[in-house]
N, C-alpha and C positions, 0 to 999 in steps of 0.2 A: 132172509136169508142175502149174501151177497153174492152178485152176479158171478163173480168168479168160480161162487159154490155150487151154479144152477146143476142142476140133472144134465141140463146138454151139451155141458162141458166137462162132464165125468170123465171116465176110460170107458164107461159100457159105452156099443155102440149104438149110434144117434141116427134116426131118422128123420126127412121133412116132418113127421105129424108128430113128432115129438117136439121139436121146434113148436111146430102150430099149437099144441096145447100150452108149451110154457108159454108164447104169446097170449093165449088166452088167459091163464093165470095172472099175468103180469094184470092186461086190462082190467081185471075186477081187483086190484089193487091200487092204492095210491104211488101215486109215479113221484118213481128216488131218481131226481138226476146221477147220472156218473160222475163218480168224485175227479174233480181236477188238484189230485195230490200231488201236482209236480213238485221237487224239489227246487229252491228257488235259484241254484244255477241256468237251470231249463226254462224255469218260468219268465226268469230277463233275458232269454237270448231277444235277439234281433233276427232281422231278416237273414241277415249276410252271415252272423255267426252261426246259426241253423242250416242255412245252404252248405256249409264248410262241415257237417255231417254227414259222413258218405259211409255207405254199407261195404265191407271186404268182400269183391268176387268172390274171393277164393271160400268163404264160409257160406256162400247160395247155398241152401236147401230144398236137394233133390225130392220130389213129389210123383215116383214114377219115372218111367224111364224119357217123354216128353217133356214133362214140366219139372220148375223150381220155383221155390218162394223168395223172398227177400222181405224181411220186416222194415218199417219206417220207426225211425228215433222219434219219442217223444221231445217237445220241446216249442216256445214259438208261441203259436196260433195252436200248435196241434196239441193241446191240452190233455183229453182225456184217453182212457185207456181203454183200448178195445183187446178181448180175450181172442187169441188162435191157436185152434188146433188143428193139428193134422190126424186123419181119420188112416188109417192101417187099410190093406183088402182084406184083414180077417177082422175086421170090424174094431179092435183096440184103438185108441188114439192116444196120444200125447201133445201136453200142450209146451208150446214155445214159450220160455222164461224167458226174460232179460238177458242176456249178455251183453255187457259192454264189450268184447273185444271180438264182438262182428261188428265193430265199426269205428271210422276213423272219427274220432269224437271233434278232431280240428283245433285249433290251435286256442282256443277261450275254453276248451273243458279238455285240455290236454293232462293225462295223466288222472281225471277222473273215474271213481267207478259210482255204480248207483247197484242198488238193492235190486234183487232176481222179481222182486214183486212190482215192478217200475213196469212192467208191459209194454206194449207199443204202441203207436197209433194209427198203422192200417199196414198193408204190405202191397206187391206187386208181384204179378206173374209172370213168369217166362216160359219161352216154348223154344222148339227146331221146328221152325218153319220148312224147314228143309227133312222129312224125317232119314235122309241117308245122313245125315248131318249133326246126330241128337247132340253133341255137348256145344254145337252153335248157337246157344239161346239167346232170344230177345225177349224184351218186354214188351206186353201187348195188353195187360189189363193191372188196374191199381185201382184198390178202395181206400182212401185216405179223407178225413173231415165229413160227420154228420154222415147221409147218408150218399156221399156223393161217389161215384166209380166212372172211369174210363176207361175205354177199349179202342186200337185200330188195327187196321188189318197191315199186312205185310208192306213194307215200304211207305205206309204212311206214318202222319207226326201226328200228337196228341193235340186236340182241339178243345172240342166241347164236351161238357161232361152228363151224364145221366146222374137219377136220383132213384131211390127205393122210393119217394113219396114225396110232395110240396103239399104242406098245410098254411092253409089261409096267404095264400101270396096275393099281398095287396088286395087284401079281401076285408070283411069287416074280422076287428079282431088284433090280435098282435099276428105276422107270421111267425112259425114253431120251425124247427129241424131237427125233428129227430135220429136221433143215431141209432147205427150199426154197433150195438154194443160186444157182440160174439158172432165169430166167425169158424164153421168148421170144414175144410177145405178134404175134398174124400179121394185119396191118392185112387189113380186108375189102375187099370192092367197095362205092361207093356205096350201093347199092340190097339190100346183106344188112344182117338184123335182128339174128345174130348175131356174135360173135369168138372168136375162139379162142387161148388161151392155153396152150402149153407150159411144163413145170416139169420142171427136175431135183432127184431130194430124195438127200440122203446123210445117215445116222448109225453109231452103231458097229456095229450088227447088221445095217442093211439098208441098200440104194440102191434110187430108183426112178424113174420114170418116168411122167409125167402127162399127159393132154390135156382139159382145162378146156374144151368146147364150150359158151358161156355167151348165153344169149337173153334180156335184161331185157324186163320190160315189168310190167302189172298183177302177177301172176305171175311169177316170176323161175325161170328151170331153169339146171341147169347140168347136161351127160352128159358125165360123168365115165369116163374109160378109164383105167387103170394099170397098170405091170407093176413088181411088185416084185422085188429081189433079196435074199436074204440070203445075209450073210455065216455066218453061226453060227445054232444052233437059237434059240428065242424061245421063252418060256415061255407068253405072252398075245399074240398077235396082235391086237388092234381096228382093225377094218376097216368105213373110213366114220363113224368119230368123230364126235360130236355135243358140244359142251361150252356148257355154259349156267350159268343162277344163277337159284336158291331161297333163296332167304332165310325168307319166312314166307309163309301166306294160309290159304284157308279148309280145304286139307289136315291141315294141319302141329298148330291146335288142337285138343287132346284127342288127340294119338295117343300112344301108350304111350313113356313115357321123351324125350319129346321138349319141349325149354325153349319157354316164351313169348318172344314179345318187346314188348318195352316201345316201340312206333312208334305213331304218328298214323294212320300210313296204312296200310288195311286189310288190302292183303297187298303185297310188293314180288316181285317174282320177271321173268325173260325168258323162263320155263316155266313151266307146271304140271305137266306129265303127259307120262309114257311112252306109247306108242301103238305096239304090235306088230300085224302082221298076219300069219298063218302059214294056212295052206291050211286055208278054212274059219273061222274065227274071226280078231275082232279083241279085241286086249286093251287095256285101259287102267289104270295104274298110278301115281295122283296123289304128285308128289314130296312128301318129308316133310326136314323140316331141324330141327334143336337135339336129335339125339339124340348122344351120349357122345362114338362113335365112326363110324366108315365104315361105310355097311350095302350091299353088296355083293347084288344079287338076278340071277338068270340067268332066261330064258326062252325056252324050246326052241324053237327055228324051224327046221324038218325039213320042206319047206323054207320059206327067209325067203322071204315077199310084200314086206316092206315096214317100217319103223318110224320113229320119228321123236320127233320131244321137241316137243311144242306148247305155246301157248299160246293156251287155249279163253277163259278170260275177256276180252271185248275190249270193255267199257265204261269210262268213264274214273272213275263209281264205283265199279271194282272197287277201283283204288289211288288215287288222290285225288291223284295225284303228277303236275304243272301241267309238271315242270322232265323227267321220265323219259319218260313218254307211257310205261307197261308196256304200256297196252291196244294202240299199234300195233307192237308188237314182234312178227316174223316166229317161227312157227315154221317145221322144215326135215324133208323126207319122205323118206327114203331108200327107193328103188325099185331091185331087183338089174333089169338087163336081162337077156332072155332066154337061156339059154346061158354065164351067167355060171357058172361050177359053184361056185366056190370057196364060195358063198351057200347050196349044196341040204344042209349041214348042218352043225349051231353053235347056236350062243344067242346074241341081243341080252343083253347084261348091263350092267347098272344101277348107277352107284357114286352113292351121296349122302353127300355129306363134308362135315361140320359147321363153320360158318360163323357169323361175327359180323357178317362184312363185306359189304356188297352192292355191293361193287364186285370180288369175288371170285368167279371161275367154280368152283362146289362140286357141277356136275352134269357126271358122264359116263356117256354111252351109245356104244356100238358095238355092235360084232358078233363076234362069234368064233369061228372057223371050227372043227369037230370036229379036222381035222386039222392037227397043227400043223407048223410050217413049217421046211424041212430047207434047210439052205447048198446052195446050186446050182439047188435049183428054185424057178423063176419061177413066179409068183402072179399071174393074170393077173383084174383085175378091170372090172368096167363094168358102171356106175349110177347113177341119174339122182338128182337134187339137185333140190327141187323148195320154193319158199316157202309158208307157207299162214298164211293169213288167217284170216276169218270162215268158221265150217264151220254146213252140210254142204259141203264138197266133194268132183267129181267123184273126185278123188284118190284117196281115202278110201271103197274099194268100202263092199258090206251086210256085215252089216246098218248100215241109215243111222243108227237113231237110239243117239247115243251119250252118257256121262257126261260131267254138266256141273257137278257139282260135290260133295262127300264131304264130309260135314259128322260129325265125332264128340265125344259129351258122356257127361255121366252120363245113365243109364237112370231114375236115383230122378228123376224129376221129380215125382209128386205126393209121397210121403214120403221128403225129401231126408236124408240121414244127414251127418254134416259131423266128417271129410272124405267126402266120397263114395267108396261104397264100390267099387276098383278090379275088383273081381267082377263087377259089371253096367256094360256099354258102350254106349250106343246107336249105330248106325251109321245116319245118315239122306242116302241116295245119289238126284241126281235125275239123270233119264235126257230128254231133249231128240229132237227129231227126226223124219223123216219114219217111216212103220211104223207109230207108235205109237197104240192106240184113241182115237177121238174120244168112244166113250160113255164117262159115269165110271163106268157100271155092269159094265163089260167084265169078263170071267175073265180075268185075268192071273195067266201062273201065275210061284211064282220058284223057281230055281235058286238054291241057298246050301249053301257048303263052307267048312269049315274045319278045316286041318291038325292042329288041336288044338283042343282046347274044342269050343262050342258056338254054335249060333244056335238062339234063341229066339221064339215068339210075329213071324215077320215079318208085314208087311201092307202093302201098295199104294194107292195113290190118285192121280187125276189129279188134276194143276194147274193148275184153269183158267189161272190168272194167265199160265201161258207154254205152255200146250197139251201141258208133258209130265208124264211119271207118274216121284214118288215112292216108296221102299222104306224103308223103317223097320224097323229089324232087330236085336234085343238080341246081344251079344255078351258069354258070357260063357266065359274061358279056364279054362284047368284051372289047377288049384293041389297044385304048384309049377308055376311054368312049366317045360316041357321046354327042354333047350337048342337053339340054334338059333333062325330063324324062323318064327311063327304064320302061313301064310300063308292070306288071307282070298279067296273070290271068289263074287263074284253077279251072275247075268245076267234077264233078263224076257223071256217066249215068251207068246203070245197064239194061239188056235186051232191050236196045234201045232207053231208057226212061233216060233223063234229071233226075237225082234223087237229086239235092242239087244246090243249088243259086252258084251266080259266085264270087270266090272270085278272088278280086283284089289287085295291092301292087303298091309300086316305086320303084324299084333296088336301 
């Protein structure tokens, strides 16, 4: 039976449980890829011609009083069709059949029309952030391509993406990109501030059912519930994956084997670090680009309390890019719901892929459970996904003081050699936040570790310009370097109490 005729897409009311049953049935059948049955005119579009296809704002489809929807046209890279239904409050549903009149097709396709069976590539949801102005709708959530979706809070610009699932990212076997093939958007009542989206996912190794309960606002939040059904064994299953871009920034300059970037902008990135919270600790790993090959890191989390890719530099002066507005791009924080046992044991894995293009997402982070999924065994997920802007935020618990910058350079500042010796590297780490002592004479203790080599002569000082504290530590790597990564860590304590998160880096 074709996907467009699935029972979850009929006019009967559909529940999350119905989507689960459909996913379970799909997993018991051989995988059938979604057809890429595009007319030649759409398949041949280049980037610029596709970008000229725009939705006509006056055709926006209202979903309740506070929300509206605009579908995306198929074409260029967006070849696959997704089925979109809107479920009314009485349970009946209507499919969004393709309609050329909804779009300005641009000069390349001017005058063309296509069959109502063409369907759409995905959709965006809009909302009125100000409840008193329900007609002032702004885009806040996009589902487009494979299982990717993007979320923003009020006043933010889109940055990193979330995904439904990641399969074999840099693992044994080929990486797969399962698709959301069908969506059912449940119309909320006039006074509801949340909207529910049901989704069906399918790919070569698994199928799945998703329920997204979305609450837009200054901080946007999605309560994600999912049921995954493997068709076969999966070597590396990434749960709650996040995908972002890091081209260059303060973290990369001076890092071993990191190539420099010739750019007038001091930083270019959608995220500048990974934060991982486990029982009793929170770790911060600044991102690095420019290495010769992909760097893969794993952070054990048993159990996982939360993780996220964050954008901590929030000033225009950090980027100097008038169009991109990197300072307004959100981070995303993943927090498992209590009772979601799949997050009880495993590791957050970080993939830093070398890139020279700022339009390429080269950072992936996901939770990989210790137990490998097996065919016939359902995987039940429940987690929150929340946008993060300027910190500190209550979402990220204690310790409150956080790493705000990592800078690396030669330690030969007084008597430099040319070229600088690779055996003497200075790490300068800035911490800011509540809980740091205000007395510049306070005794601040440093916990430093290196998996190989040694730190020498560490010292700290208060930074009066920011109210934070700075750690200086010279690192001397072993010669020769051992195979694999050399992991460095640092954190500060005061009065026998840990007062900062743990800084983590690869030397």
